[in-house]
mmCIF file of the C-alpha atoms, coordinates in Angstrom:
data_MODEL
# 
_entry.id   MODEL 
# 
loop_
_atom_site.group_PDB 
_atom_site.id 
_atom_site.type_symbol 
_atom_site.label_atom_id 
_atom_site.label_alt_id 
_atom_site.label_comp_id 
_atom_site.label_asym_id 
_atom_site.label_entity_id 
_atom_site.label_seq_id 
_atom_site.pdbx_PDB_ins_code 
_atom_site.Cartn_x 
_atom_site.Cartn_y 
_atom_site.Cartn_z 
_atom_site.occupancy 
_atom_site.B_iso_or_equiv 
_atom_site.pdbx_formal_charge 
_atom_site.auth_seq_id 
_atom_site.auth_comp_id 
_atom_site.auth_asym_id 
_atom_site.auth_atom_id 
_atom_site.pdbx_PDB_model_num 
ATOM 1   C CA . MET A 1 1   ? 17.011 -84.656  5.890   1.00 0.00 ? 1   MET A CA 1 
ATOM 2   C CA . THR A 1 2   ? 19.770 -85.349  2.916   1.00 0.00 ? 2   THR A CA 1 
ATOM 3   C CA . ASP A 1 3   ? 20.265 -83.325  0.318   1.00 0.00 ? 3   ASP A CA 1 
ATOM 4   C CA . ILE A 1 4   ? 20.591 -84.713  -3.467  1.00 0.00 ? 4   ILE A CA 1 
ATOM 5   C CA . ASP A 1 5   ? 24.194 -85.587  -4.132  1.00 0.00 ? 5   ASP A CA 1 
ATOM 6   C CA . VAL A 1 6   ? 24.529 -85.498  -8.200  1.00 0.00 ? 6   VAL A CA 1 
ATOM 7   C CA . LEU A 1 7   ? 28.122 -86.628  -8.150  1.00 0.00 ? 7   LEU A CA 1 
ATOM 8   C CA . TYR A 1 8   ? 27.406 -90.040  -9.501  1.00 0.00 ? 8   TYR A CA 1 
ATOM 9   C CA . VAL A 1 9   ? 24.792 -89.482  -11.488 1.00 0.00 ? 9   VAL A CA 1 
ATOM 10  C CA . THR A 1 10  ? 25.281 -88.934  -15.602 1.00 0.00 ? 10  THR A CA 1 
ATOM 11  C CA . PRO A 1 11  ? 23.997 -88.329  -18.671 1.00 0.00 ? 11  PRO A CA 1 
ATOM 12  C CA . GLU A 1 12  ? 23.991 -92.025  -20.262 1.00 0.00 ? 12  GLU A CA 1 
ATOM 13  C CA . ASP A 1 13  ? 21.706 -92.765  -16.857 1.00 0.00 ? 13  ASP A CA 1 
ATOM 14  C CA . PHE A 1 14  ? 18.740 -90.248  -18.144 1.00 0.00 ? 14  PHE A CA 1 
ATOM 15  C CA . ILE A 1 15  ? 19.698 -91.625  -21.947 1.00 0.00 ? 15  ILE A CA 1 
ATOM 16  C CA . ARG A 1 16  ? 19.387 -95.342  -20.781 1.00 0.00 ? 16  ARG A CA 1 
ATOM 17  C CA . THR A 1 17  ? 16.151 -94.669  -18.388 1.00 0.00 ? 17  THR A CA 1 
ATOM 18  C CA . ASN A 1 18  ? 14.400 -92.789  -21.377 1.00 0.00 ? 18  ASN A CA 1 
ATOM 19  C CA . LEU A 1 19  ? 15.714 -95.784  -23.743 1.00 0.00 ? 19  LEU A CA 1 
ATOM 20  C CA . GLU A 1 20  ? 13.743 -98.354  -21.056 1.00 0.00 ? 20  GLU A CA 1 
ATOM 21  C CA . PHE A 1 21  ? 10.314 -96.492  -21.664 1.00 0.00 ? 21  PHE A CA 1 
ATOM 22  C CA . LEU A 1 22  ? 10.708 -96.695  -25.206 1.00 0.00 ? 22  LEU A CA 1 
ATOM 23  C CA . SER A 1 23  ? 10.633 -100.718 -25.115 1.00 0.00 ? 23  SER A CA 1 
ATOM 24  C CA . THR A 1 24  ? 7.481  -100.515 -23.197 1.00 0.00 ? 24  THR A CA 1 
ATOM 25  C CA . SER A 1 25  ? 3.765  -99.420  -25.425 1.00 0.00 ? 25  SER A CA 1 
ATOM 26  C CA . GLU A 1 26  ? 3.427  -96.333  -22.956 1.00 0.00 ? 26  GLU A CA 1 
ATOM 27  C CA . TYR A 1 27  ? 5.885  -94.645  -25.267 1.00 0.00 ? 27  TYR A CA 1 
ATOM 28  C CA . ASP A 1 28  ? 3.891  -92.345  -27.483 1.00 0.00 ? 28  ASP A CA 1 
ATOM 29  C CA . VAL A 1 29  ? 5.991  -91.779  -31.258 1.00 0.00 ? 29  VAL A CA 1 
ATOM 30  C CA . VAL A 1 30  ? 4.874  -91.503  -34.204 1.00 0.00 ? 30  VAL A CA 1 
ATOM 31  C CA . GLU A 1 31  ? 8.368  -92.781  -36.036 1.00 0.00 ? 31  GLU A CA 1 
ATOM 32  C CA . THR A 1 32  ? 9.607  -95.958  -36.053 1.00 0.00 ? 32  THR A CA 1 
ATOM 33  C CA . SER A 1 33  ? 11.282 -97.133  -32.770 1.00 0.00 ? 33  SER A CA 1 
ATOM 34  C CA . LEU A 1 34  ? 14.356 -97.475  -34.459 1.00 0.00 ? 34  LEU A CA 1 
ATOM 35  C CA . LYS A 1 35  ? 14.211 -93.786  -35.577 1.00 0.00 ? 35  LYS A CA 1 
ATOM 36  C CA . THR A 1 36  ? 13.156 -92.547  -31.907 1.00 0.00 ? 36  THR A CA 1 
ATOM 37  C CA . ARG A 1 37  ? 16.302 -94.892  -30.354 1.00 0.00 ? 37  ARG A CA 1 
ATOM 38  C CA . LYS A 1 38  ? 18.489 -93.039  -32.359 1.00 0.00 ? 38  LYS A CA 1 
ATOM 39  C CA . GLN A 1 39  ? 16.799 -89.454  -31.420 1.00 0.00 ? 39  GLN A CA 1 
ATOM 40  C CA . ILE A 1 40  ? 17.148 -90.544  -27.761 1.00 0.00 ? 40  ILE A CA 1 
ATOM 41  C CA . LYS A 1 41  ? 21.133 -91.808  -28.117 1.00 0.00 ? 41  LYS A CA 1 
ATOM 42  C CA . ARG A 1 42  ? 21.803 -88.207  -29.610 1.00 0.00 ? 42  ARG A CA 1 
ATOM 43  C CA . VAL A 1 43  ? 20.323 -85.978  -27.085 1.00 0.00 ? 43  VAL A CA 1 
ATOM 44  C CA . SER A 1 44  ? 22.849 -83.877  -25.777 1.00 0.00 ? 44  SER A CA 1 
ATOM 45  C CA . ARG A 1 45  ? 24.942 -85.529  -23.050 1.00 0.00 ? 45  ARG A CA 1 
ATOM 46  C CA . THR A 1 46  ? 26.870 -82.042  -22.932 1.00 0.00 ? 46  THR A CA 1 
ATOM 47  C CA . ASP A 1 47  ? 23.504 -80.417  -21.767 1.00 0.00 ? 47  ASP A CA 1 
ATOM 48  C CA . ILE A 1 48  ? 22.454 -83.014  -19.309 1.00 0.00 ? 48  ILE A CA 1 
ATOM 49  C CA . ARG A 1 49  ? 26.148 -82.748  -17.872 1.00 0.00 ? 49  ARG A CA 1 
ATOM 50  C CA . ARG A 1 50  ? 25.893 -78.807  -17.705 1.00 0.00 ? 50  ARG A CA 1 
ATOM 51  C CA . ALA A 1 51  ? 22.085 -79.387  -15.692 1.00 0.00 ? 51  ALA A CA 1 
ATOM 52  C CA . LEU A 1 52  ? 23.935 -81.808  -13.406 1.00 0.00 ? 52  LEU A CA 1 
ATOM 53  C CA . ASP A 1 53  ? 26.727 -79.628  -13.071 1.00 0.00 ? 53  ASP A CA 1 
ATOM 54  C CA . SER A 1 54  ? 24.767 -76.301  -12.183 1.00 0.00 ? 54  SER A CA 1 
ATOM 55  C CA . PHE A 1 55  ? 22.185 -78.152  -9.789  1.00 0.00 ? 55  PHE A CA 1 
ATOM 56  C CA . PRO A 1 56  ? 21.238 -76.132  -6.601  1.00 0.00 ? 56  PRO A CA 1 
ATOM 57  C CA . LEU A 1 57  ? 22.920 -78.199  -4.246  1.00 0.00 ? 57  LEU A CA 1 
ATOM 58  C CA . ASP A 1 58  ? 22.346 -75.959  -1.054  1.00 0.00 ? 58  ASP A CA 1 
ATOM 59  C CA . ASP A 1 59  ? 18.536 -76.238  -1.220  1.00 0.00 ? 59  ASP A CA 1 
ATOM 60  C CA . PRO A 1 60  ? 16.439 -78.207  0.873   1.00 0.00 ? 60  PRO A CA 1 
ATOM 61  C CA . LEU A 1 61  ? 15.651 -81.951  -0.264  1.00 0.00 ? 61  LEU A CA 1 
ATOM 62  C CA . GLN A 1 62  ? 11.974 -80.965  -1.322  1.00 0.00 ? 62  GLN A CA 1 
ATOM 63  C CA . SER A 1 63  ? 13.034 -77.783  -3.436  1.00 0.00 ? 63  SER A CA 1 
ATOM 64  C CA . GLN A 1 64  ? 16.095 -79.894  -5.281  1.00 0.00 ? 64  GLN A CA 1 
ATOM 65  C CA . CYS A 1 65  ? 13.626 -82.636  -6.267  1.00 0.00 ? 65  CYS A CA 1 
ATOM 66  C CA . ALA A 1 66  ? 11.417 -79.805  -7.530  1.00 0.00 ? 66  ALA A CA 1 
ATOM 67  C CA . HIS A 1 67  ? 14.021 -78.133  -9.423  1.00 0.00 ? 67  HIS A CA 1 
ATOM 68  C CA . TRP A 1 68  ? 15.042 -81.728  -10.948 1.00 0.00 ? 68  TRP A CA 1 
ATOM 69  C CA . MET A 1 69  ? 11.614 -82.590  -11.995 1.00 0.00 ? 69  MET A CA 1 
ATOM 70  C CA . HIS A 1 70  ? 11.689 -78.561  -13.769 1.00 0.00 ? 70  HIS A CA 1 
ATOM 71  C CA . ALA A 1 71  ? 14.762 -78.916  -15.625 1.00 0.00 ? 71  ALA A CA 1 
ATOM 72  C CA . PHE A 1 72  ? 14.853 -82.404  -16.653 1.00 0.00 ? 72  PHE A CA 1 
ATOM 73  C CA . ALA A 1 73  ? 10.927 -82.817  -17.650 1.00 0.00 ? 73  ALA A CA 1 
ATOM 74  C CA . GLY A 1 74  ? 10.473 -79.482  -18.483 1.00 0.00 ? 74  GLY A CA 1 
ATOM 75  C CA . LYS A 1 75  ? 13.586 -79.069  -20.711 1.00 0.00 ? 75  LYS A CA 1 
ATOM 76  C CA . HIS A 1 76  ? 12.280 -82.350  -22.884 1.00 0.00 ? 76  HIS A CA 1 
ATOM 77  C CA . PHE A 1 77  ? 15.580 -83.505  -23.669 1.00 0.00 ? 77  PHE A CA 1 
ATOM 78  C CA . PHE A 1 78  ? 13.640 -86.518  -25.129 1.00 0.00 ? 78  PHE A CA 1 
ATOM 79  C CA . PRO A 1 79  ? 11.028 -87.323  -28.066 1.00 0.00 ? 79  PRO A CA 1 
ATOM 80  C CA . ASP A 1 80  ? 8.449  -88.365  -25.058 1.00 0.00 ? 80  ASP A CA 1 
ATOM 81  C CA . ALA A 1 81  ? 8.274  -89.772  -21.441 1.00 0.00 ? 81  ALA A CA 1 
ATOM 82  C CA . ASN A 1 82  ? 10.602 -87.191  -19.758 1.00 0.00 ? 82  ASN A CA 1 
ATOM 83  C CA . HIS A 1 83  ? 8.291  -86.536  -16.871 1.00 0.00 ? 83  HIS A CA 1 
ATOM 84  C CA . ARG A 1 84  ? 8.707  -90.623  -16.065 1.00 0.00 ? 84  ARG A CA 1 
ATOM 85  C CA . THR A 1 85  ? 12.693 -90.336  -16.829 1.00 0.00 ? 85  THR A CA 1 
ATOM 86  C CA . ALA A 1 86  ? 13.097 -87.455  -14.740 1.00 0.00 ? 86  ALA A CA 1 
ATOM 87  C CA . LEU A 1 87  ? 10.864 -89.266  -11.937 1.00 0.00 ? 87  LEU A CA 1 
ATOM 88  C CA . ALA A 1 88  ? 12.880 -92.432  -12.713 1.00 0.00 ? 88  ALA A CA 1 
ATOM 89  C CA . THR A 1 89  ? 16.215 -91.142  -12.244 1.00 0.00 ? 89  THR A CA 1 
ATOM 90  C CA . LEU A 1 90  ? 14.991 -88.846  -9.446  1.00 0.00 ? 90  LEU A CA 1 
ATOM 91  C CA . ARG A 1 91  ? 14.167 -91.972  -7.349  1.00 0.00 ? 91  ARG A CA 1 
ATOM 92  C CA . ALA A 1 92  ? 17.225 -93.790  -7.909  1.00 0.00 ? 92  ALA A CA 1 
ATOM 93  C CA . THR A 1 93  ? 19.362 -90.704  -6.924  1.00 0.00 ? 93  THR A CA 1 
ATOM 94  C CA . LEU A 1 94  ? 17.196 -90.268  -3.916  1.00 0.00 ? 94  LEU A CA 1 
ATOM 95  C CA . ARG A 1 95  ? 17.823 -93.854  -3.155  1.00 0.00 ? 95  ARG A CA 1 
ATOM 96  C CA . GLN A 1 96  ? 21.555 -93.326  -3.819  1.00 0.00 ? 96  GLN A CA 1 
ATOM 97  C CA . ASN A 1 97  ? 21.772 -90.785  -1.167  1.00 0.00 ? 97  ASN A CA 1 
ATOM 98  C CA . GLY A 1 98  ? 20.428 -92.704  0.918   1.00 0.00 ? 98  GLY A CA 1 
ATOM 99  C CA . VAL A 1 99  ? 16.589 -91.265  1.117   1.00 0.00 ? 99  VAL A CA 1 
ATOM 100 C CA . GLU A 1 100 ? 14.361 -93.593  1.771   1.00 0.00 ? 100 GLU A CA 1 
ATOM 101 C CA . VAL A 1 101 ? 11.640 -93.115  -1.124  1.00 0.00 ? 101 VAL A CA 1 
ATOM 102 C CA . GLY A 1 102 ? 8.880  -95.758  -0.578  1.00 0.00 ? 102 GLY A CA 1 
ATOM 103 C CA . ARG A 1 103 ? 5.569  -96.085  -2.843  1.00 0.00 ? 103 ARG A CA 1 
ATOM 104 C CA . TRP A 1 104 ? 4.707  -92.363  -4.244  1.00 0.00 ? 104 TRP A CA 1 
ATOM 105 C CA . PRO A 1 105 ? 0.221  -92.508  -4.392  1.00 0.00 ? 105 PRO A CA 1 
ATOM 106 C CA . GLN A 1 106 ? -0.032 -93.242  -7.605  1.00 0.00 ? 106 GLN A CA 1 
ATOM 107 C CA . GLU A 1 107 ? -3.089 -91.147  -7.994  1.00 0.00 ? 107 GLU A CA 1 
ATOM 108 C CA . LEU A 1 108 ? -1.582 -88.043  -6.847  1.00 0.00 ? 108 LEU A CA 1 
ATOM 109 C CA . THR A 1 109 ? 1.746  -88.508  -9.206  1.00 0.00 ? 109 THR A CA 1 
ATOM 110 C CA . GLU A 1 110 ? -0.381 -88.775  -12.284 1.00 0.00 ? 110 GLU A CA 1 
ATOM 111 C CA . GLU A 1 111 ? -2.415 -85.646  -11.130 1.00 0.00 ? 111 GLU A CA 1 
ATOM 112 C CA . THR A 1 112 ? 1.192  -84.119  -10.457 1.00 0.00 ? 112 THR A CA 1 
ATOM 113 C CA . VAL A 1 113 ? 2.429  -84.933  -13.964 1.00 0.00 ? 113 VAL A CA 1 
ATOM 114 C CA . GLU A 1 114 ? -0.746 -83.435  -15.709 1.00 0.00 ? 114 GLU A CA 1 
ATOM 115 C CA . ARG A 1 115 ? -0.879 -80.150  -13.553 1.00 0.00 ? 115 ARG A CA 1 
ATOM 116 C CA . SER A 1 116 ? 3.375  -79.882  -14.467 1.00 0.00 ? 116 SER A CA 1 
ATOM 117 C CA . LYS A 1 117 ? 2.622  -80.914  -18.331 1.00 0.00 ? 117 LYS A CA 1 
ATOM 118 C CA . GLN A 1 118 ? -0.185 -78.080  -18.556 1.00 0.00 ? 118 GLN A CA 1 
ATOM 119 C CA . ALA A 1 119 ? 2.269  -75.698  -16.745 1.00 0.00 ? 119 ALA A CA 1 
ATOM 120 C CA . ARG A 1 120 ? 4.942  -76.287  -19.036 1.00 0.00 ? 120 ARG A CA 1 
ATOM 121 C CA . ARG A 1 121 ? 2.948  -75.197  -21.772 1.00 0.00 ? 121 ARG A CA 1 
ATOM 122 C CA . ASN A 1 122 ? 3.279  -71.707  -20.827 1.00 0.00 ? 122 ASN A CA 1 
ATOM 123 C CA . LEU A 1 123 ? 6.566  -71.719  -20.286 1.00 0.00 ? 123 LEU A CA 1 
ATOM 124 C CA . ASP A 1 124 ? 10.074 -71.824  -22.343 1.00 0.00 ? 124 ASP A CA 1 
ATOM 125 C CA . ILE A 1 125 ? 12.232 -73.721  -20.586 1.00 0.00 ? 125 ILE A CA 1 
ATOM 126 C CA . ASP A 1 126 ? 15.877 -73.736  -22.080 1.00 0.00 ? 126 ASP A CA 1 
ATOM 127 C CA . MET A 1 127 ? 19.297 -74.357  -20.718 1.00 0.00 ? 127 MET A CA 1 
ATOM 128 C CA . SER A 1 128 ? 19.390 -70.940  -19.562 1.00 0.00 ? 128 SER A CA 1 
ATOM 129 C CA . ASN A 1 129 ? 16.527 -71.540  -16.528 1.00 0.00 ? 129 ASN A CA 1 
ATOM 130 C CA . LEU A 1 130 ? 16.279 -74.768  -15.881 1.00 0.00 ? 130 LEU A CA 1 
ATOM 131 C CA . PHE A 1 131 ? 16.178 -74.231  -12.177 1.00 0.00 ? 131 PHE A CA 1 
ATOM 132 C CA . LYS A 1 132 ? 13.690 -71.032  -12.281 1.00 0.00 ? 132 LYS A CA 1 
ATOM 133 C CA . GLU A 1 133 ? 11.213 -70.983  -9.383  1.00 0.00 ? 133 GLU A CA 1 
ATOM 134 C CA . ASP A 1 134 ? 7.967  -70.689  -11.928 1.00 0.00 ? 134 ASP A CA 1 
ATOM 135 C CA . ASP A 1 135 ? 4.528  -72.598  -12.045 1.00 0.00 ? 135 ASP A CA 1 
ATOM 136 C CA . MET A 1 136 ? 5.938  -76.066  -12.984 1.00 0.00 ? 136 MET A CA 1 
ATOM 137 C CA . TYR A 1 137 ? 8.167  -75.651  -10.014 1.00 0.00 ? 137 TYR A CA 1 
ATOM 138 C CA . ALA A 1 138 ? 5.725  -74.529  -7.802  1.00 0.00 ? 138 ALA A CA 1 
ATOM 139 C CA . VAL A 1 139 ? 3.706  -77.795  -8.893  1.00 0.00 ? 139 VAL A CA 1 
ATOM 140 C CA . TRP A 1 140 ? 6.427  -80.646  -8.163  1.00 0.00 ? 140 TRP A CA 1 
ATOM 141 C CA . LEU A 1 141 ? 7.309  -78.251  -4.756  1.00 0.00 ? 141 LEU A CA 1 
ATOM 142 C CA . ASP A 1 142 ? 3.989  -79.028  -3.463  1.00 0.00 ? 142 ASP A CA 1 
ATOM 143 C CA . TYR A 1 143 ? 4.415  -82.710  -4.850  1.00 0.00 ? 143 TYR A CA 1 
ATOM 144 C CA . PHE A 1 144 ? 7.210  -83.279  -2.844  1.00 0.00 ? 144 PHE A CA 1 
ATOM 145 C CA . GLU A 1 145 ? 6.617  -81.408  0.302   1.00 0.00 ? 145 GLU A CA 1 
ATOM 146 C CA . GLU A 1 146 ? 3.554  -84.013  0.831   1.00 0.00 ? 146 GLU A CA 1 
ATOM 147 C CA . VAL A 1 147 ? 5.392  -87.147  -0.134  1.00 0.00 ? 147 VAL A CA 1 
ATOM 148 C CA . LEU A 1 148 ? 8.730  -86.738  1.354   1.00 0.00 ? 148 LEU A CA 1 
# 
């Protein structure tokens, strides 16, 4: 099975994806959408680039996917939709790498996102531990071992 090559993924891909979620009614914000749009656009491209540059390229695919979710949903780069943004950019990246992603079971995905959010509450994920194999990582590893 193919590993993830992040060469063509950019910080703008994450920002554009999160902005797309802002345009839906599913984005949970208190501020006006204009203020939130500005917050999203101010997200540190340098931090996203650092995460991509330090991505564990030698891990098996399922582990790479779990690391992706841990880093990009766990760090909380955006005011909202971090899990959705991470999943959407991961799926796009997998397709770019020739991985057939198909349809992942919606109920399983929603349950996994909830379990991930619960695990994340007990963690302090920052730029120094984006790829740590902790409880949140384990939630996603189980998921990807089932869906891939």
